[in-house]
C-alpha positions in Angstrom: 123.3 -138.5 -143.2 123.0 -142.2 -142.2 125.8 -144.5 -143.2 123.5 -146.7 -145.3 122.3 -143.6 -147.3 126.0 -142.4 -147.5 127.2 -145.6 -149.0 124.2 -146.4 -151.2 125.5 -148.4 -154.2 128.8 -149.0 -152.8 129.9 -152.3 -151.2 133.4 -151.1 -150.0 134.6 -147.6 -149.1 138.3 -147.1 -148.2 138.9 -143.6 -147.1 142.5 -142.1 -146.6 143.9 -145.4 -145.1 147.4 -145.5 -143.9 149.3 -148.7 -142.7 152.7 -148.9 -141.2 154.6 -152.1 -139.9 157.6 -152.5 -137.7 160.4 -154.4 -139.4 162.8 -155.8 -136.6 166.3 -156.6 -137.5 166.9 -159.0 -134.8 163.9 -159.6 -132.5 164.0 -162.0 -129.5 160.8 -164.0 -128.6 161.8 -165.6 -125.3 162.3 -163.8 -122.0 166.0 -164.7 -121.9 166.6 -162.8 -125.3 164.4 -159.9 -124.3 166.5 -159.2 -121.0 170.0 -160.1 -122.4 169.8 -158.6 -125.9 167.5 -155.6 -125.4 169.7 -153.5 -127.5 169.4 -155.7 -130.4 165.6 -155.1 -130.6 166.1 -152.3 -133.3 163.4 -151.8 -135.9 162.4 -149.5 -138.8 159.0 -148.3 -139.5 157.9 -149.2 -142.9 154.9 -147.3 -144.4 153.1 -150.0 -146.6 149.9 -147.9 -147.4 149.9 -144.2 -147.7 146.6 -142.3 -147.7 144.8 -144.8 -150.1 141.1 -144.2 -150.9 138.8 -146.0 -153.3 135.3 -147.2 -153.6 133.8 -150.3 -155.1 130.2 -150.4 -156.3 127.9 -153.5 -155.7 128.7 -156.2 -158.2 131.9 -154.6 -159.5 134.9 -156.7 -160.0 138.2 -154.9 -159.3 141.8 -156.0 -159.8 144.7 -154.9 -157.7 148.1 -155.0 -159.5 151.6 -153.9 -158.8 155.0 -155.3 -158.0 155.8 -157.4 -154.9 155.7 -155.3 -151.8 153.6 -152.4 -153.3 150.7 -153.0 -150.7 148.2 -155.3 -152.5 148.0 -158.1 -150.0 148.1 -155.7 -147.1 145.0 -153.8 -148.6 143.1 -157.3 -148.8 144.0 -158.1 -145.1 142.8 -154.7 -144.1 139.4 -155.3 -146.0 139.1 -158.8 -144.2 140.0 -157.1 -140.9 142.9 -159.4 -140.3 144.7 -156.2 -139.4 143.6 -152.6 -138.7 144.8 -149.3 -140.4 146.8 -146.8 -138.5 144.6 -144.1 -139.7 141.6 -143.8 -142.1 138.4 -145.8 -142.3 137.2 -148.9 -144.3 133.5 -149.6 -144.6 132.2 -153.1 -145.9 128.5 -153.9 -146.6 127.4 -157.5 -146.5 129.1 -160.9 -145.8 132.7 -161.0 -146.6 134.5 -164.2 -147.8 138.2 -164.2 -148.3 140.5 -166.5 -150.3 143.8 -164.9 -148.9 145.0 -167.7 -146.4 143.3 -170.7 -147.6 142.6 -173.4 -145.1 143.2 -171.0 -142.1 141.3 -172.6 -139.3 141.5 -176.1 -140.7 142.6 -178.7 -138.0 145.0 -181.5 -139.4 143.4 -184.2 -137.1 139.8 -183.7 -138.3 138.3 -184.9 -141.3 137.5 -182.9 -144.4 133.9 -182.9 -143.5 134.4 -181.7 -140.0 136.7 -179.0 -141.3 134.0 -177.8 -143.8 131.8 -177.0 -140.7 134.6 -175.2 -138.9 135.9 -173.1 -141.9 132.3 -172.3 -143.1 131.3 -171.1 -139.6 134.4 -168.7 -139.6 132.7 -167.2 -142.7 129.6 -166.7 -140.7 127.3 -169.5 -141.9 125.0 -171.3 -139.5 124.9 -175.1 -139.1 121.6 -175.2 -141.0 123.3 -173.2 -143.9 126.3 -175.5 -143.9 124.0 -178.5 -143.9 122.4 -177.2 -147.0 125.6 -176.5 -148.9 127.7 -179.5 -147.7 127.0 -181.7 -150.8 127.8 -178.8 -153.2 131.0 -178.0 -151.4 132.2 -181.6 -151.4 131.3 -182.1 -155.1 133.1 -178.9 -156.1 136.2 -180.0 -154.4 136.0 -183.4 -156.1 137.1 -185.0 -152.8 134.2 -187.3 -152.2 136.4 -190.4 -151.7 138.6 -188.6 -149.1 136.2 -186.4 -147.3 136.1 -188.4 -144.2 139.8 -188.7 -144.0 141.9 -186.4 -141.5 143.1 -183.5 -143.6 146.7 -184.2 -142.5 146.6 -187.0 -145.1 145.7 -184.7 -147.9 148.2 -183.5 -150.5 148.7 -179.8 -150.6 146.6 -179.7 -153.8 143.7 -181.6 -152.0 144.0 -179.2 -149.1 143.9 -176.2 -151.2 140.8 -177.6 -153.1 138.8 -178.2 -150.1 139.5 -174.7 -148.6 138.9 -173.0 -152.0 135.5 -174.9 -152.3 134.3 -173.7 -148.9 135.3 -170.0 -149.5 133.6 -170.0 -152.9 130.3 -171.5 -151.8 129.3 -169.4 -148.8 127.1 -167.0 -150.9 129.2 -163.9 -149.9 128.2 -160.4 -150.9 132.0 -159.4 -151.1 134.7 -161.9 -152.1 138.4 -161.0 -151.5 141.0 -163.2 -153.6 144.8 -163.0 -153.3 146.8 -165.1 -155.9 144.8 -168.3 -155.5 143.3 -169.0 -159.0 146.0 -171.4 -159.7 144.7 -174.1 -157.2 145.0 -177.6 -158.3 145.4 -179.0 -161.9 144.6 -177.3 -165.1 141.0 -178.5 -165.3 140.3 -177.6 -161.7 141.8 -174.1 -162.4 139.4 -173.7 -165.3 136.6 -174.9 -163.1 137.5 -172.3 -160.4 137.8 -169.5 -163.0 134.5 -170.4 -164.4 133.0 -170.3 -160.9 134.4 -166.8 -160.4 132.7 -165.7 -163.5 129.5 -167.2 -162.4 129.6 -165.1 -159.1 130.4 -162.0 -161.2 127.3 -162.6 -163.2 125.2 -163.1 -159.9 126.3 -159.7 -158.6 129.0 -160.6 -156.1 131.5 -157.7 -155.5 135.0 -159.1 -156.1 138.4 -157.7 -155.4 141.1 -159.8 -156.9 145.0 -159.6 -156.5 146.8 -161.3 -159.3 150.1 -161.1 -161.3 148.4 -162.5 -164.3 147.4 -159.4 -166.2 145.4 -161.5 -168.7 143.3 -162.9 -165.8 142.7 -159.6 -164.5 141.6 -158.1 -167.8 139.3 -161.2 -168.5 137.6 -161.1 -165.0 137.7 -157.4 -163.9 135.8 -154.3 -164.9 138.3 -152.1 -163.4 142.0 -152.2 -162.2 143.7 -150.3 -159.5 147.7 -150.0 -159.8 149.6 -149.7 -156.5 153.1 -148.6 -156.4 155.0 -147.7 -153.2 151.9 -147.9 -151.2 150.0 -145.3 -153.4 147.5 -145.6 -156.1 149.1 -144.7 -159.3 146.2 -145.3 -161.7 142.5 -146.5 -161.5 140.6 -147.2 -164.5 139.8 -149.8 -167.2 141.7 -153.0 -166.7 143.5 -153.1 -170.2 144.5 -149.4 -170.1 145.9 -149.7 -166.4 147.7 -153.0 -167.4 149.4 -151.4 -170.4 150.4 -148.4 -168.3 151.9 -150.9 -165.7 154.0 -152.8 -168.2 155.2 -149.5 -169.7 156.4 -148.4 -166.4 158.1 -151.8 -165.7 160.1 -151.3 -168.9 161.1 -147.9 -168.2 162.2 -148.9 -164.7 164.3 -151.7 -166.2 166.2 -149.2 -168.5 167.3 -147.3 -165.5 168.7 -150.5 -163.7 172.5 -151.2 -164.0 173.7 -154.5 -165.3 174.7 -155.4 -161.7 171.1 -154.8 -160.5 169.7 -157.0 -163.3 172.3 -159.7 -162.5 171.0 -159.6 -158.8 167.6 -160.4 -160.1 169.0 -163.4 -162.1 168.4 -161.8 -165.4 171.8 -161.3 -166.9 175.4 -161.7 -166.2 177.2 -158.5 -165.2 180.2 -157.3 -167.1 181.1 -154.1 -169.0 179.9 -155.1 -172.3 176.4 -155.9 -171.0 175.6 -152.3 -170.0 175.7 -151.5 -173.7 172.2 -153.0 -174.5 169.0 -153.1 -172.5 165.7 -154.8 -173.5 163.0 -152.5 -172.3 159.8 -153.7 -173.7 158.1 -157.0 -174.9 154.6 -156.9 -176.6 152.2 -159.6 -177.8 150.3 -158.1 -180.8 147.5 -159.1 -183.0 147.5 -158.7 -186.7 146.3 -155.1 -186.4 149.3 -154.4 -184.1 146.9 -154.1 -181.0 148.6 -155.0 -177.8 147.3 -158.3 -176.1 147.2 -159.9 -172.7 144.9 -162.7 -173.6 144.7 -164.7 -176.7 142.6 -167.7 -178.0 144.2 -170.9 -178.8 144.9 -171.0 -182.7 145.0 -167.3 -183.1 148.0 -165.6 -185.1 150.1 -163.3 -183.1 153.4 -161.5 -183.2 155.9 -161.0 -180.3 157.6 -157.6 -180.6 160.9 -156.9 -178.4 162.3 -153.3 -178.1 166.0 -152.7 -177.0 168.4 -150.0 -176.8 172.1 -150.5 -177.7 174.5 -147.8 -176.3 177.1 -148.7 -178.8 177.6 -150.8 -182.0 177.5 -154.5 -181.4 178.2 -156.9 -184.3 176.9 -160.6 -184.9 174.3 -160.5 -182.3 171.7 -163.4 -181.8 168.0 -162.8 -180.8 166.1 -165.3 -178.7 162.5 -165.6 -177.7 161.2 -168.2 -175.3 157.7 -168.8 -174.0 157.2 -170.7 -170.8 154.0 -171.8 -168.7 153.8 -169.3 -165.8 153.0 -171.6 -162.9 155.6 -174.2 -163.3 158.1 -172.6 -165.8 157.7 -175.4 -168.3 159.2 -174.6 -171.6 156.4 -174.2 -174.3 158.4 -172.9 -177.2 161.7 -171.2 -178.0 163.2 -169.7 -181.2 166.5 -167.9 -182.1 168.2 -166.6 -185.0 171.3 -168.5 -184.5 172.6 -170.7 -187.6 170.0 -168.9 -190.0 172.0 -167.6 -192.9 170.1 -164.4 -193.4 170.5 -163.5 -189.8 174.0 -164.5 -189.4 175.5 -160.9 -189.1 173.0 -158.7 -187.3 174.5 -155.4 -186.1 172.7 -153.3 -183.5 173.4 -149.6 -182.5 170.8 -147.5 -180.8 167.1 -148.2 -180.5 165.8 -151.0 -182.4 163.3 -153.9 -182.4 162.8 -157.5 -183.5 159.7 -159.5 -184.0 158.6 -163.1 -184.1 155.3 -163.9 -186.0 153.4 -167.0 -184.9 150.9 -168.5 -187.2 148.3 -170.2 -185.0 149.6 -170.2 -181.4 148.5 -173.6 -180.6 149.0 -173.4 -176.7 146.3 -174.8 -174.5 144.8 -172.5 -171.8 147.0 -171.3 -169.1 149.0 -168.2 -168.2 152.4 -167.8 -170.0 155.5 -165.6 -169.8 157.7 -164.4 -172.7 161.4 -164.3 -172.1 163.7 -162.4 -174.5 167.4 -162.4 -174.9 170.2 -160.9 -176.9 173.5 -162.7 -177.2 176.9 -162.0 -178.9 178.5 -164.3 -181.4 180.3 -166.2 -178.7 177.1 -167.1 -176.7 177.5 -164.5 -174.0 174.1 -163.1 -172.8 174.1 -159.3 -173.3 170.7 -158.9 -171.9 167.8 -161.2 -170.7 164.5 -160.3 -169.4 161.7 -162.3 -168.0 159.1 -159.9 -166.4 157.8 -157.5 -169.2 155.4 -159.6 -170.9 152.8 -162.3 -169.9 149.5 -163.3 -171.4 146.7 -165.8 -170.9 145.5 -168.4 -173.4 141.7 -169.2 -173.4 139.8 -171.9 -175.5 136.5 -173.7 -175.6 138.5 -176.9 -176.2 138.4 -179.6 -173.3 141.8 -180.9 -174.1 144.6 -180.5 -171.5 148.3 -180.4 -171.7 150.6 -177.9 -173.1 149.7 -177.7 -176.9 146.7 -178.1 -179.0 147.1 -180.5 -181.9 144.9 -181.1 -185.2 143.1 -184.4 -184.5 140.5 -186.7 -185.8 139.0 -189.6 -184.0 139.0 -193.0 -186.0 136.9 -195.7 -184.2 136.1 -198.6 -186.3 132.5 -200.0 -185.9 131.1 -196.9 -184.6 128.9 -194.6 -186.7 129.4 -190.9 -186.0 126.3 -188.9 -186.6 126.8 -185.1 -186.8 124.1 -182.7 -185.7 123.5 -181.7 -189.5 123.0 -185.3 -190.6 120.7 -186.1 -187.8 118.4 -183.1 -188.6 118.5 -184.2 -192.3 117.2 -187.6 -191.2 114.4 -186.1 -189.2 113.4 -183.9 -192.1 113.5 -186.9 -194.5 111.3 -188.8 -192.0 108.8 -186.1 -191.8 108.6 -185.6 -195.4 108.0 -189.6 -195.8 105.1 -189.2 -193.4 103.6 -186.1 -195.3 103.9 -188.1 -198.6 102.2 -191.2 -197.1 99.4 -189.0 -195.7 99.0 -187.3 -199.1 
């Protein structure tokens, strides 16, 4: 059977792929070190991918999720042919564009315009194709005033914008993306995401690696969860996301206080092993689990914990921060509230914070939860069990949405309804005149 017939309907086939890296403890790079310290060149083999197999249909959008080091980026690099598998086969059909190492191939002393030609040619475009797309690439990057300056004079944000604009405009059949949908400012991020949705509608096959589960759910038809180099689950994005978050909560319950402290989550002392926060969920009014929400919608944050002994006079805290920069969006606690002055916990329990109209503007956010004792000591604090994406049709930008009304003296504001009423009145007048 021919390869084309075999893969009919599929853009990507990964079959029993294994990848191992050598991790050197002390590796010399110059001849002197290699000769004098040969005994230091000890290494261990780390199997990053273990017998991984999956197929992606033409036009399908697939997300890869999992904790750091699980093999997501390695999978993309194998698909891009940056590196090769130790065993197994990978078949790609069509032109591939990758947004993994943005700007790879850019020359700092050349202008932005010259680097467009270099970078686009790496993706396989001819000079004629680049000429035809040049204006679109420059316009998308919004760097018209700087395009003939050397890229070494660009800020990091400008550099990334230009690289993203090239990669997104090459009319690829397959697009590979690794955590780069946070390029530039908030408005440009929205523009990039809209472009991804446009490519999806046009039938481009897309594989995206992201820690934003809301982004994965919004963009992807399907999600693959990798853990320790193996595929744990492959299915509908929301179902796989929920299973992944449940797993993270269970893993955290198994961690000691010292292990949590090493991750910067809590201080390690004997008392803190008595309570563990193991789940944080964002819910709608019907108690459905959310990873994305519209600006202005109601929601409830539910935190589940387990206390191994009785603890009196505890304080609950919930904090919402913007994911990309850690900016505080909102925080609430039960301290100094008479009805919650003497909270006692023992065994499993939960606390909830209901929010009428979550007026955050579009971005990715994380929920932190803490439990403190009456002296202010942190009994447990967690930052990695809940994140969500806020979407909105508003063109405002910043952190929060506010009720507003423009008041501009001397300007008559005509609504669409009143304009139609005026047209109807004029038509009726003409009819009456003719009659």
